[in-house]
Every structure is written in structure tokens, then in C-alpha cells.
N, CA, C and O atoms as a GROMACS GRO file, in nm:
protein
  540
    1UNK      N    1   0.082  -0.119   0.000
    1UNK     CA    2   0.000   0.000   0.000
    1UNK      C    3   0.087   0.126   0.000
    1UNK      O    4   0.059   0.223  -0.071
    2UNK      N    5   0.191   0.122   0.080
    2UNK     CA    6   0.280   0.237   0.090
    2UNK      C    7   0.350   0.265  -0.043
    2UNK      O    8   0.368   0.381  -0.080
    3UNK      N    9   0.390   0.161  -0.114
    3UNK     CA   10   0.456   0.178  -0.243
    3UNK      C   11   0.361   0.237  -0.346
    3UNK      O   12   0.402   0.318  -0.430
    4UNK      N   13   0.235   0.198  -0.342
    4UNK     CA   14   0.137   0.253  -0.435
    4UNK      C   15   0.114   0.402  -0.409
    4UNK      O   16   0.101   0.480  -0.503
    5UNK      N   17   0.111   0.440  -0.281
    5UNK     CA   18   0.094   0.582  -0.246
    5UNK      C   19   0.214   0.663  -0.292
    5UNK      O   20   0.199   0.773  -0.345
    6UNK      N   21   0.332   0.608  -0.271
    6UNK     CA   22   0.454   0.677  -0.314
    6UNK      C   23   0.456   0.692  -0.466
    6UNK      O   24   0.489   0.798  -0.518
    7UNK      N   25   0.422   0.585  -0.537
    7UNK     CA   26   0.418   0.589  -0.682
    7UNK      C   27   0.316   0.691  -0.732
    7UNK      O   28   0.343   0.768  -0.824
    8UNK      N   29   0.198   0.691  -0.671
    8UNK     CA   30   0.095   0.788  -0.708
    8UNK      C   31   0.143   0.931  -0.684
    8UNK      O   32   0.119   1.018  -0.767
    9UNK      N   33   0.209   0.955  -0.572
    9UNK     CA   34   0.263   1.089  -0.542
    9UNK      C   35   0.366   1.133  -0.645
    9UNK      O   36   0.366   1.248  -0.689
   10UNK      N   37   0.453   1.040  -0.684
   10UNK     CA   38   0.554   1.073  -0.784
   10UNK      C   39   0.491   1.105  -0.919
   10UNK      O   40   0.534   1.199  -0.986
   11UNK      N   41   0.391   1.030  -0.959
   11UNK     CA   42   0.324   1.055  -1.087
   11UNK      C   43   0.255   1.191  -1.084
   11UNK      O   44   0.266   1.267  -1.180
   12UNK      N   45   0.185   1.222  -0.977
   12UNK     CA   46   0.118   1.352  -0.964
   12UNK      C   47   0.219   1.466  -0.966
   12UNK      O   48   0.198   1.567  -1.032
   13UNK      N   49   0.330   1.449  -0.895
   13UNK     CA   50   0.436   1.552  -0.894
   13UNK      C   51   0.492   1.574  -1.032
   13UNK      O   52   0.514   1.688  -1.073
   14UNK      N   53   0.517   1.466  -1.105
   14UNK     CA   54   0.572   1.478  -1.240
   14UNK      C   55   0.478   1.559  -1.329
   14UNK      O   56   0.523   1.650  -1.399
   15UNK      N   57   0.350   1.527  -1.327
   15UNK     CA   58   0.254   1.598  -1.412
   15UNK      C   59   0.236   1.743  -1.369
   15UNK      O   60   0.217   1.831  -1.453
   16UNK      N   61   0.242   1.769  -1.239
   16UNK     CA   62   0.231   1.906  -1.190
   16UNK      C   63   0.349   1.989  -1.236
   16UNK      O   64   0.332   2.101  -1.285
   17UNK      N   65   0.469   1.935  -1.221
   17UNK     CA   66   0.590   2.007  -1.263
   17UNK      C   67   0.590   2.026  -1.414
   17UNK      O   68   0.622   2.134  -1.463
   18UNK      N   69   0.554   1.922  -1.488
   18UNK     CA   70   0.550   1.930  -1.635
   18UNK      C   71   0.448   2.034  -1.681
   18UNK      O   72   0.476   2.110  -1.774
   19UNK      N   73   0.332   2.038  -1.619
   19UNK     CA   74   0.229   2.136  -1.654
   19UNK      C   75   0.277   2.277  -1.625
   19UNK      O   76   0.257   2.367  -1.706
   20UNK      N   77   0.342   2.298  -1.509
   20UNK     CA   78   0.393   2.431  -1.475
   20UNK      C   79   0.500   2.474  -1.574
   20UNK      O   80   0.502   2.590  -1.616
   21UNK      N   81   0.589   2.382  -1.610
   21UNK     CA   82   0.698   2.416  -1.702
   21UNK      C   83   0.644   2.459  -1.837
   21UNK      O   84   0.704   2.543  -1.904
   22UNK      N   85   0.532   2.402  -1.878
   22UNK     CA   86   0.475   2.438  -2.007
   22UNK      C   87   0.408   2.575  -2.004
   22UNK      O   88   0.379   2.631  -2.110
   23UNK      N   89   0.383   2.628  -1.886
   23UNK     CA   90   0.314   2.756  -1.876
   23UNK      C   91   0.409   2.874  -1.862
   23UNK      O   92   0.365   2.988  -1.848
   24UNK      N   93   0.540   2.849  -1.866
   24UNK     CA   94   0.636   2.958  -1.856
   24UNK      C   95   0.723   2.963  -1.980
   24UNK      O   96   0.741   2.864  -2.051
   25UNK      N   97   0.776   3.080  -2.005
   25UNK     CA   98   0.869   3.101  -2.114
   25UNK      C   99   0.989   3.178  -2.063
   25UNK      O  100   0.990   3.222  -1.948
   26UNK      N  101   1.089   3.194  -2.145
   26UNK     CA  102   1.211   3.267  -2.108
   26UNK      C  103   1.217   3.397  -2.186
   26UNK      O  104   1.208   3.399  -2.309
   27UNK      N  105   1.234   3.506  -2.114
   27UNK     CA  106   1.257   3.638  -2.173
   27UNK      C  107   1.403   3.673  -2.152
   27UNK      O  108   1.450   3.680  -2.038
   28UNK      N  109   1.473   3.696  -2.261
   28UNK     CA  110   1.613   3.739  -2.254
   28UNK      C  111   1.620   3.883  -2.301
   28UNK      O  112   1.564   3.918  -2.405
   29UNK      N  113   1.688   3.966  -2.224
   29UNK     CA  114   1.707   4.106  -2.260
   29UNK      C  115   1.856   4.131  -2.276
   29UNK      O  116   1.935   4.110  -2.184
   30UNK      N  117   1.894   4.176  -2.396
   30UNK     CA  118   2.032   4.216  -2.425
   30UNK      C  119   2.034   4.368  -2.441
   30UNK      O  120   1.951   4.424  -2.511
   31UNK      N  121   2.130   4.433  -2.376
   31UNK     CA  122   2.137   4.579  -2.384
   31UNK      C  123   2.280   4.624  -2.405
   31UNK      O  124   2.375   4.569  -2.348
   32UNK      N  125   2.294   4.727  -2.489
   32UNK     CA  126   2.425   4.787  -2.513
   32UNK      C  127   2.406   4.933  -2.554
   32UNK      O  128   2.306   4.970  -2.616
   33UNK      N  129   2.504   5.014  -2.518
   33UNK     CA  130   2.506   5.154  -2.562
   33UNK      C  131   2.594   5.166  -2.684
   33UNK      O  132   2.692   5.092  -2.699
   34UNK      N  133   2.559   5.258  -2.770
   34UNK     CA  134   2.638   5.289  -2.889
   34UNK      C  135   2.666   5.439  -2.886
   34UNK      O  136   2.577   5.519  -2.855
   35UNK      N  137   2.788   5.478  -2.918
   35UNK     CA  138   2.823   5.620  -2.923
   35UNK      C  139   2.857   5.680  -2.788
   35UNK      O  140   2.837   5.799  -2.767
   36UNK      N  141   2.908   5.598  -2.696
   36UNK     CA  142   2.945   5.649  -2.563
   36UNK      C  143   3.068   5.738  -2.577
   36UNK      O  144   3.170   5.698  -2.634
   37UNK      N  145   3.058   5.859  -2.525
   37UNK     CA  146   3.169   5.954  -2.533
   37UNK      C  147   3.270   5.928  -2.421
   37UNK      O  148   3.234   5.886  -2.311
   38UNK      N  149   3.396   5.955  -2.452
   38UNK     CA  150   3.502   5.938  -2.353
   38UNK      C  151   3.470   6.024  -2.230
   38UNK      O  152   3.434   6.141  -2.242
   39UNK      N  153   3.485   5.964  -2.115
   39UNK     CA  154   3.457   6.034  -1.990
   39UNK      C  155   3.312   6.021  -1.943
   39UNK      O  156   3.278   6.066  -1.834
   40UNK      N  157   3.227   5.962  -2.026
   40UNK     CA  158   3.085   5.945  -1.991
   40UNK      C  159   3.043   5.797  -1.993
   40UNK      O  160   2.926   5.766  -2.011
   41UNK      N  161   3.138   5.708  -1.974
   41UNK     CA  162   3.111   5.565  -1.973
   41UNK      C  163   3.071   5.525  -1.830
   41UNK      O  164   3.152   5.473  -1.753
   42UNK      N  165   2.945   5.552  -1.796
   42UNK     CA  166   2.895   5.532  -1.660
   42UNK      C  167   2.870   5.385  -1.628
   42UNK      O  168   2.847   5.303  -1.718
   43UNK      N  169   2.875   5.354  -1.500
   43UNK     CA  170   2.834   5.223  -1.452
   43UNK      C  171   2.682   5.217  -1.465
   43UNK      O  172   2.612   5.309  -1.424
   44UNK      N  173   2.631   5.107  -1.522
   44UNK     CA  174   2.486   5.098  -1.542
   44UNK      C  175   2.439   4.954  -1.521
   44UNK      O  176   2.518   4.861  -1.513
   45UNK      N  177   2.309   4.940  -1.514
   45UNK     CA  178   2.244   4.809  -1.511
   45UNK      C  179   2.105   4.827  -1.572
   45UNK      O  180   2.050   4.937  -1.572
   46UNK      N  181   2.050   4.718  -1.623
   46UNK     CA  182   1.920   4.724  -1.687
   46UNK      C  183   1.820   4.646  -1.603
   46UNK      O  184   1.845   4.531  -1.566
   47UNK      N  185   1.708   4.710  -1.573
   47UNK     CA  186   1.603   4.651  -1.490
   47UNK      C  187   1.487   4.608  -1.581
   47UNK      O  188   1.450   4.681  -1.672
   48UNK      N  189   1.432   4.490  -1.555
   48UNK     CA  190   1.320   4.437  -1.634
   48UNK      C  191   1.199   4.423  -1.544
   48UNK      O  192   1.202   4.350  -1.444
   49UNK      N  193   1.092   4.492  -1.580
   49UNK     CA  194   0.967   4.486  -1.504
   49UNK      C  195   0.862   4.414  -1.589
   49UNK      O  196   0.847   4.442  -1.708
   50UNK      N  197   0.790   4.323  -1.528
   50UNK     CA  198   0.680   4.254  -1.594
   50UNK      C  199   0.554   4.284  -1.514
   50UNK      O  200   0.545   4.253  -1.395
   51UNK      N  201   0.457   4.344  -1.580
   51UNK     CA  202   0.332   4.384  -1.516
   51UNK      C  203   0.356   4.470  -1.392
   51UNK      O  204   0.287   4.456  -1.291
   52UNK      N  205   0.454   4.560  -1.402
   52UNK     CA  206   0.481   4.656  -1.296
   52UNK      C  207   0.568   4.605  -1.183
   52UNK      O  208   0.598   4.680  -1.090
   53UNK      N  209   0.609   4.478  -1.187
   53UNK     CA  210   0.691   4.421  -1.080
   53UNK      C  211   0.830   4.388  -1.133
   53UNK      O  212   0.844   4.337  -1.245
   54UNK      N  213   0.932   4.417  -1.053
   54UNK     CA  214   1.068   4.386  -1.093
   54UNK      C  215   1.082   4.235  -1.109
   54UNK      O  216   1.060   4.159  -1.014
   55UNK      N  217   1.120   4.192  -1.229
   55UNK     CA  218   1.132   4.049  -1.259
   55UNK      C  219   1.278   4.005  -1.272
   55UNK      O  220   1.308   3.886  -1.257
   56UNK      N  221   1.367   4.099  -1.300
   56UNK     CA  222   1.508   4.065  -1.314
   56UNK      C  223   1.590   4.187  -1.349
   56UNK      O  224   1.537   4.292  -1.382
   57UNK      N  225   1.720   4.170  -1.340
   57UNK     CA  226   1.811   4.280  -1.375
   57UNK      C  227   1.945   4.223  -1.418
   57UNK      O  228   1.983   4.112  -1.381
   58UNK      N  229   2.016   4.302  -1.497
   58UNK     CA  230   2.150   4.263  -1.540
   58UNK      C  231   2.249   4.294  -1.429
   58UNK      O  232   2.214   4.354  -1.327
   59UNK      N  233   2.371   4.250  -1.450
   59UNK     CA  234   2.478   4.287  -1.358
   59UNK      C  235   2.515   4.433  -1.383
   59UNK      O  236   2.471   4.494  -1.480
   60UNK      N  237   2.596   4.488  -1.295
   60UNK     CA  238   2.644   4.626  -1.311
   60UNK      C  239   2.768   4.624  -1.399
   60UNK      O  240   2.865   4.554  -1.369
   61UNK      N  241   2.765   4.701  -1.508
   61UNK     CA  242   2.878   4.710  -1.600
   61UNK      C  243   2.884   4.850  -1.658
   61UNK      O  244   2.790   4.928  -1.645
   62UNK      N  245   2.996   4.882  -1.722
   62UNK     CA  246   3.008   5.008  -1.791
   62UNK      C  247   2.915   5.010  -1.912
   62UNK      O  248   2.887   4.905  -1.970
   63UNK      N  249   2.868   5.127  -1.949
   63UNK     CA  250   2.775   5.140  -2.061
   63UNK      C  251   2.831   5.082  -2.190
   63UNK      O  252   2.756   5.026  -2.270
   64UNK      N  253   2.960   5.093  -2.211
   64UNK     CA  254   3.021   5.048  -2.335
   64UNK      C  255   3.027   4.896  -2.347
   64UNK      O  256   3.061   4.843  -2.453
   65UNK      N  257   2.996   4.825  -2.240
   65UNK     CA  258   3.000   4.678  -2.240
   65UNK      C  259   2.860   4.620  -2.255
   65UNK      O  260   2.767   4.668  -2.190
   66UNK      N  261   2.843   4.518  -2.339
   66UNK     CA  262   2.711   4.456  -2.352
   66UNK      C  263   2.672   4.386  -2.223
   66UNK      O  264   2.757   4.337  -2.149
   67UNK      N  265   2.542   4.382  -2.198
   67UNK     CA  266   2.492   4.321  -2.076
   67UNK      C  267   2.363   4.248  -2.108
   67UNK      O  268   2.294   4.283  -2.203
   68UNK      N  269   2.328   4.148  -2.029
   68UNK     CA  270   2.208   4.069  -2.056
   68UNK      C  271   2.156   4.002  -1.930
   68UNK      O  272   2.228   3.983  -1.833
   69UNK      N  273   2.028   3.967  -1.934
   69UNK     CA  274   1.969   3.884  -1.830
   69UNK      C  275   1.857   3.802  -1.891
   69UNK      O  276   1.801   3.837  -1.995
   70UNK      N  277   1.824   3.692  -1.826
   70UNK     CA  278   1.714   3.606  -1.870
   70UNK      C  279   1.624   3.578  -1.751
   70UNK      O  280   1.672   3.550  -1.640
   71UNK      N  281   1.494   3.585  -1.774
   71UNK     CA  282   1.398   3.562  -1.667
   71UNK      C  283   1.286   3.470  -1.717
   71UNK      O  284   1.259   3.461  -1.837
   72UNK      N  285   1.222   3.403  -1.623
   72UNK     CA  286   1.106   3.321  -1.657
   72UNK      C  287   0.982   3.408  -1.650
   72UNK      O  288   0.964   3.488  -1.558
   73UNK      N  289   0.896   3.392  -1.751
   73UNK     CA  290   0.772   3.468  -1.759
   73UNK      C  291   0.660   3.371  -1.792
   73UNK      O  292   0.677   3.284  -1.878
   74UNK      N  293   0.548   3.385  -1.726
   74UNK     CA  294   0.434   3.299  -1.758
   74UNK      C  295   0.383   3.334  -1.897
   74UNK      O  296   0.390   3.449  -1.941
   75UNK      N  297   0.333   3.234  -1.966
   75UNK     CA  298   0.280   3.256  -2.100
   75UNK      C  299   0.158   3.345  -2.094
   75UNK      O  300   0.083   3.345  -1.995
   76UNK      N  301   0.137   3.422  -2.201
   76UNK     CA  302   0.023   3.512  -2.209
   76UNK      C  303   0.067   3.656  -2.228
   76UNK      O  304   0.185   3.683  -2.249
   77UNK      N  305  -0.028   3.748  -2.221
   77UNK     CA  306  -0.001   3.891  -2.241
   77UNK      C  307   0.052   3.954  -2.114
   77UNK      O  308  -0.001   3.935  -2.005
   78UNK      N  309   0.159   4.032  -2.131
   78UNK     CA  310   0.220   4.102  -2.018
   78UNK      C  311   0.272   4.238  -2.064
   78UNK      O  312   0.313   4.255  -2.179
   79UNK      N  313   0.268   4.334  -1.974
   79UNK     CA  314   0.332   4.463  -1.998
   79UNK      C  315   0.476   4.449  -1.954
   79UNK      O  316   0.504   4.413  -1.840
   80UNK      N  317   0.568   4.476  -2.045
   80UNK     CA  318   0.711   4.466  -2.015
   80UNK      C  319   0.772   4.604  -2.025
   80UNK      O  320   0.754   4.676  -2.123
   81UNK      N  321   0.844   4.641  -1.920
   81UNK     CA  322   0.915   4.769  -1.918
   81UNK      C  323   1.061   4.740  -1.886
   81UNK      O  324   1.092   4.679  -1.783
   82UNK      N  325   1.149   4.783  -1.974
   82UNK     CA  326   1.293   4.765  -1.955
   82UNK      C  327   1.353   4.904  -1.945
   82UNK      O  328   1.336   4.987  -2.034
   83UNK      N  329   1.424   4.929  -1.835
   83UNK     CA  330   1.482   5.062  -1.815
   83UNK      C  331   1.627   5.049  -1.772
   83UNK      O  332   1.661   4.968  -1.685
   84UNK      N  333   1.711   5.129  -1.834
   84UNK     CA  334   1.852   5.130  -1.797
   84UNK      C  335   1.873   5.229  -1.684
   84UNK      O  336   1.824   5.342  -1.687
   85UNK      N  337   1.945   5.183  -1.583
   85UNK     CA  338   1.976   5.266  -1.467
   85UNK      C  339   2.124   5.302  -1.472
   85UNK      O  340   2.208   5.219  -1.506
   86UNK      N  341   2.156   5.425  -1.438
   86UNK     CA  342   2.293   5.473  -1.437
   86UNK      C  343   2.332   5.514  -1.296
   86UNK      O  344   2.254   5.576  -1.223
   87UNK      N  345   2.452   5.477  -1.258
   87UNK     CA  346   2.503   5.516  -1.126
   87UNK      C  347   2.574   5.649  -1.142
   87UNK      O  348   2.684   5.657  -1.198
   88UNK      N  349   2.510   5.754  -1.092
   88UNK     CA  350   2.566   5.888  -1.102
   88UNK      C  351   2.592   5.939  -0.961
   88UNK      O  352   2.500   5.959  -0.881
   89UNK      N  353   2.720   5.960  -0.932
   89UNK     CA  354   2.764   6.010  -0.801
   89UNK      C  355   2.709   5.925  -0.687
   89UNK      O  356   2.664   5.977  -0.585
   90UNK      N  357   2.712   5.791  -0.708
   90UNK     CA  358   2.672   5.698  -0.602
   90UNK      C  359   2.523   5.668  -0.593
   90UNK      O  360   2.481   5.591  -0.508
   91UNK      N  361   2.443   5.729  -0.681
   91UNK     CA  362   2.298   5.706  -0.679
   91UNK      C  363   2.253   5.646  -0.811
   91UNK      O  364   2.297   5.688  -0.918
   92UNK      N  365   2.164   5.546  -0.803
   92UNK     CA  366   2.107   5.487  -0.923
   92UNK      C  367   1.988   5.569  -0.968
   92UNK      O  368   1.899   5.600  -0.889
   93UNK      N  369   1.988   5.604  -1.098
   93UNK     CA  370   1.877   5.681  -1.153
   93UNK      C  371   1.850   5.633  -1.296
   93UNK      O  372   1.938   5.581  -1.363
   94UNK      N  373   1.725   5.653  -1.339
   94UNK     CA  374   1.689   5.614  -1.475
   94UNK      C  375   1.763   5.700  -1.576
   94UNK      O  376   1.773   5.822  -1.560
   95UNK      N  377   1.816   5.635  -1.679
   95UNK     CA  378   1.887   5.707  -1.786
   95UNK      C  379   1.781   5.764  -1.880
   95UNK      O  380   1.749   5.705  -1.983
   96UNK      N  381   1.727   5.880  -1.843
   96UNK     CA  382   1.620   5.944  -1.920
   96UNK      C  383   1.650   6.091  -1.943
   96UNK      O  384   1.734   6.151  -1.876
   97UNK      N  385   1.582   6.147  -2.040
   97UNK     CA  386   1.596   6.290  -2.070
   97UNK      C  387   1.555   6.373  -1.949
   97UNK      O  388   1.615   6.477  -1.922
   98UNK      N  389   1.454   6.328  -1.876
   98UNK     CA  390   1.409   6.398  -1.755
   98UNK      C  391   1.522   6.412  -1.653
   98UNK      O  392   1.528   6.510  -1.579
   99UNK      N  393   1.612   6.312  -1.650
   99UNK     CA  394   1.726   6.316  -1.557
   99UNK      C  395   1.852   6.373  -1.623
   99UNK      O  396   1.963   6.347  -1.577
  100UNK      N  397   1.834   6.452  -1.729
  100UNK     CA  398   1.941   6.524  -1.798
  100UNK      C  399   2.038   6.436  -1.879
  100UNK      O  400   2.154   6.472  -1.898
  101UNK      N  401   1.988   6.320  -1.927
  101UNK     CA  402   2.066   6.240  -2.020
  101UNK      C  403   2.018   6.270  -2.161
  101UNK      O  404   1.910   6.326  -2.180
  102UNK      N  405   2.097   6.231  -2.260
  102UNK     CA  406   2.064   6.266  -2.399
  102UNK      C  407   1.954   6.178  -2.459
  102UNK      O  408   1.891   6.218  -2.557
  103UNK      N  409   1.929   6.061  -2.402
  103UNK     CA  410   1.824   5.974  -2.454
  103UNK      C  411   1.747   5.907  -2.339
  103UNK      O  412   1.796   5.898  -2.226
  104UNK      N  413   1.626   5.862  -2.371
  104UNK     CA  414   1.551   5.777  -2.279
  104UNK      C  415   1.592   5.633  -2.308
  104UNK      O  416   1.550   5.575  -2.408
  105UNK      N  417   1.675   5.578  -2.221
  105UNK     CA  418   1.725   5.441  -2.240
  105UNK      C  419   1.625   5.344  -2.176
  105UNK      O  420   1.650   5.286  -2.071
  106UNK      N  421   1.511   5.330  -2.245
  106UNK     CA  422   1.408   5.241  -2.195
  106UNK      C  423   1.324   5.188  -2.309
  106UNK      O  424   1.327   5.239  -2.421
  107UNK      N  425   1.249   5.083  -2.277
  107UNK     CA  426   1.161   5.019  -2.375
  107UNK      C  427   1.039   4.970  -2.298
  107UNK      O  428   1.051   4.914  -2.189
  108UNK      N  429   0.920   4.990  -2.357
  108UNK     CA  430   0.799   4.942  -2.293
  108UNK      C  431   0.702   4.894  -2.400
  108UNK      O  432   0.683   4.960  -2.502
  109UNK      N  433   0.640   4.778  -2.374
  109UNK     CA  434   0.546   4.723  -2.471
  109UNK      C  435   0.459   4.617  -2.406
  109UNK      O  436   0.496   4.556  -2.305
  110UNK      N  437   0.344   4.596  -2.465
  110UNK     CA  438   0.256   4.483  -2.429
  110UNK      C  439   0.300   4.368  -2.518
  110UNK      O  440   0.302   4.380  -2.641
  111UNK      N  441   0.336   4.255  -2.456
  111UNK     CA  442   0.392   4.143  -2.531
  111UNK      C  443   0.317   4.015  -2.496
  111UNK      O  444   0.284   3.989  -2.380
  112UNK      N  445   0.289   3.935  -2.600
  112UNK     CA  446   0.228   3.804  -2.579
  112UNK      C  447   0.338   3.699  -2.578
  112UNK      O  448   0.397   3.668  -2.682
  113UNK      N  449   0.367   3.643  -2.459
  113UNK     CA  450   0.472   3.543  -2.446
  113UNK      C  451   0.419   3.406  -2.483
  113UNK      O  452   0.308   3.367  -2.445
  114UNK      N  453   0.500   3.334  -2.558
  114UNK     CA  454   0.464   3.198  -2.594
  114UNK      C  455   0.565   3.101  -2.534
  114UNK      O  456   0.531   3.025  -2.443
  115UNK      N  457   0.687   3.103  -2.581
  115UNK     CA  458   0.788   3.012  -2.528
  115UNK      C  459   0.917   3.087  -2.493
  115UNK      O  460   0.958   3.090  -2.378
  116UNK      N  461   0.979   3.146  -2.595
  116UNK     CA  462   1.102   3.221  -2.575
  116UNK      C  463   1.094   3.352  -2.651
  116UNK      O  464   1.036   3.359  -2.760
  117UNK      N  465   1.152   3.455  -2.593
  117UNK     CA  466   1.157   3.585  -2.660
  117UNK      C  467   1.285   3.655  -2.618
  117UNK      O  468   1.322   3.655  -2.501
  118UNK      N  469   1.352   3.714  -2.717
  118UNK     CA  470   1.471   3.794  -2.690
  118UNK      C  471   1.445   3.937  -2.734
  118UNK      O  472   1.399   3.961  -2.846
  119UNK      N  473   1.474   4.030  -2.645
  119UNK     CA  474   1.466   4.173  -2.678
  119UNK      C  475   1.609   4.225  -2.683
  119UNK      O  476   1.679   4.228  -2.581
  120UNK      N  477   1.652   4.267  -2.801
  120UNK     CA  478   1.784   4.328  -2.818
  120UNK      C  479   1.766   4.478  -2.820
  120UNK      O  480   1.698   4.533  -2.908
  121UNK      N  481   1.827   4.546  -2.724
  121UNK     CA  482   1.816   4.692  -2.713
  121UNK      C  483   1.951   4.757  -2.741
  121UNK      O  484   2.054   4.715  -2.689
  122UNK      N  485   1.947   4.860  -2.824
  122UNK     CA  486   2.065   4.943  -2.849
  122UNK      C  487   2.027   5.085  -2.810
  122UNK      O  488   1.938   5.145  -2.870
  123UNK      N  489   2.095   5.138  -2.710
  123UNK     CA  490   2.074   5.276  -2.667
  123UNK      C  491   2.177   5.360  -2.742
  123UNK      O  492   2.294   5.366  -2.702
  124UNK      N  493   2.134   5.424  -2.850
  124UNK     CA  494   2.225   5.494  -2.939
  124UNK      C  495   2.232   5.642  -2.901
  124UNK      O  496   2.139   5.719  -2.928
  125UNK      N  497   2.341   5.680  -2.839
  125UNK     CA  498   2.358   5.818  -2.793
  125UNK      C  499   2.378   5.912  -2.911
  125UNK      O  500   2.329   6.025  -2.908
  126UNK      N  501   2.448   5.868  -3.016
  126UNK     CA  502   2.472   5.952  -3.133
  126UNK      C  503   2.341   5.989  -3.201
  126UNK      O  504   2.320   6.106  -3.235
  127UNK      N  505   2.254   5.892  -3.221
  127UNK     CA  506   2.125   5.918  -3.286
  127UNK      C  507   2.015   5.959  -3.188
  127UNK      O  508   1.904   5.994  -3.229
  128UNK      N  509   2.047   5.955  -3.060
  128UNK     CA  510   1.954   5.992  -2.953
  128UNK      C  511   1.824   5.912  -2.962
  128UNK      O  512   1.715   5.967  -2.953
  129UNK      N  513   1.839   5.778  -2.980
  129UNK     CA  514   1.724   5.689  -2.990
  129UNK      C  515   1.755   5.556  -2.924
  129UNK      O  516   1.870   5.516  -2.910
  130UNK      N  517   1.649   5.488  -2.884
  130UNK     CA  518   1.659   5.350  -2.838
  130UNK      C  519   1.602   5.261  -2.948
  130UNK      O  520   1.490   5.282  -2.993
  131UNK      N  521   1.679   5.164  -2.989
  131UNK     CA  522   1.636   5.069  -3.092
  131UNK      C  523   1.608   4.935  -3.027
  131UNK      O  524   1.689   4.885  -2.949
  132UNK      N  525   1.493   4.876  -3.060
  132UNK     CA  526   1.454   4.747  -3.006
  132UNK      C  527   1.429   4.649  -3.118
  132UNK      O  528   1.362   4.682  -3.216
  133UNK      N  529   1.483   4.530  -3.104
  133UNK     CA  530   1.461   4.423  -3.200
  133UNK      C  531   1.415   4.300  -3.121
  133UNK      O  532   1.488   4.251  -3.034
  134UNK      N  533   1.294   4.251  -3.150
  134UNK     CA  534   1.240   4.135  -3.082
  134UNK      C  535   1.254   4.012  -3.170
  134UNK      O  536   1.220   4.015  -3.288
  135UNK      N  537   1.304   3.905  -3.112
  135UNK     CA  538   1.320   3.778  -3.185
  135UNK      C  539   1.254   3.667  -3.107
  135UNK      O  540   1.256   3.552  -3.151
   0.00000   0.00000   0.00000
């Protein structure tokens, strides 16, 4: 009897885990700056918000270095906001025109997640634009 209960528990656990795994996807965000001027290569990190909640962030690196993070996201429609943060004089702040930067280094969109999605962001200081490519 005990072996049957254990076997039943294992089967239920397997199907529960398998069902949960099928309901999530991976969101990868790649970010890099282009046109960084000498003396303005700030320490930065990129924050990823899903439906208004912080879901992940990149490591802290200089703007001139590419950075990335990957997070699990449940399948379906979600509001995704990706914002680059800059460390200026010891304080983290959004890299936006409002904060006296030349571009708004952010991306926001309603996205329907299926399995995997990669957002490649280029924060182009020379052209004063953020370019996003979704794959």
C-alpha cells in the first residue's frame, strides 16, 4: 500500500511540474550603448519589469560593455518595461531625458509570451534613440 501511495505521489508531482513548465517562457534582454563619449562611460544596469513588478536585472557594468539577463515569464499577455539605470555620483537613476541624459534608455510594450523571446536593445547616444529588435 505504501509503495502505491509513493508511486501515485511521484506521478502527480511529475505531471504538476510538467504542466507548470509548459506555462512559462524565457525572456532574454540584451542591452548595449552605442556612441558612448570618452569620460561618460557610466556604470549601469538594466532593470526588467513585468506587469509593474521587478522580474530581473542585469549585472552592473560600464555602458560600453554589452549586458544581458534572462527571466522566466508565464505565458500570455504582459506589460514589459525595460529601463537602464545609471550610477551617477553613487545614486542609481533612470537614464532618461528627464534626468538630464541625452536619450531615454528604456523600452515598454505589451507582449504576448509563448515560449522564448529575446529583446535586443541598443541605446544609441549619437542618434539619440533606443532601438529594439524582438526575436
